[in-house]
C-alpha positions in Angstrom: 13.8 -4.5 51.3 10.1 -5.2 52.0 8.1 -7.5 49.8 6.2 -4.5 48.5 9.4 -2.6 47.7 10.7 -5.7 45.9 7.6 -5.9 43.8 7.8 -2.1 42.9 11.4 -2.5 41.8 10.5 -5.5 39.6 7.6 -3.6 38.0 9.7 -0.6 37.4 12.4 -2.6 35.7 9.8 -4.3 33.5 8.0 -1.0 32.5 10.3 0.1 29.6 9.6 -3.2 27.8 5.9 -2.8 28.3 5.9 0.8 27.1 7.2 -0.4 23.7 4.6 -3.1 23.5 1.8 -0.6 24.5 3.0 1.8 21.8 3.1 -0.9 19.1 -0.4 -2.0 20.0 -1.8 1.5 19.9 -0.2 2.3 16.6 -1.4 -1.0 15.1 -5.0 -0.3 16.2 -5.0 3.3 14.9 -5.9 2.1 11.4 -8.2 -0.9 11.4 -7.3 -1.7 7.8 -3.6 -2.2 8.6 -1.5 -4.9 10.1 -1.8 -8.7 9.7 -4.6 -10.3 7.8 -4.6 -14.1 7.7 -6.5 -15.6 4.7 -6.9 -19.3 4.0 -8.1 -20.8 0.8 -9.0 -24.3 -0.2 -6.4 -25.9 -2.4 -8.6 -26.1 -5.5 -9.1 -22.3 -5.9 -6.1 -20.8 -4.1 -3.8 -20.6 -7.1 -6.6 -19.0 -9.2 -7.6 -16.4 -6.6 -4.2 -15.4 -5.2 -3.1 -13.2 -8.2 -6.5 -11.5 -8.3 -6.5 -10.9 -4.5 -2.9 -9.6 -4.4 -3.5 -7.1 -7.2 -6.9 -6.0 -5.7 -5.6 -5.1 -2.2 -2.0 -3.9 -2.9 -3.0 -0.3 -3.7 -6.0 0.4 -1.5 -4.6 -1.4 1.6 -0.8 -0.8 1.5 -0.3 -1.3 5.2 -2.0 -4.7 5.3 0.4 -7.6 5.8 -1.3 -10.4 4.0 -0.6 -14.0 5.2 -2.0 -16.4 2.6 -2.2 -20.1 3.0 -3.8 -23.0 1.3 -5.1 -26.1 2.9 -7.9 -28.6 3.1 -11.3 -27.3 4.1 -11.3 -29.2 7.4 -7.9 -27.8 8.4 -9.0 -24.2 7.5 -12.2 -24.7 9.6 -10.2 -26.0 12.5 -7.9 -22.9 12.3 -10.9 -20.7 12.6 -12.2 -22.5 15.7 -8.8 -22.3 17.4 -8.5 -18.5 16.9 
């Protein structure tokens, strides 16, 4: 088989896996208020705000997958810079 033929066969074999990924990505982007939402809070207020936050978003945003975490301000700021 020629190098081009080998490449075409490889791409063809990989395509079904990519189709699933493309579909998942398209569905996730259909509603901008769905999917994962990472929210970091400083340690001193996290335990006060978490119950309020959870009760506030559960009904209006049922498809949001909230990822809450608490840490020091410097760590949270570093996480934002890395994103």
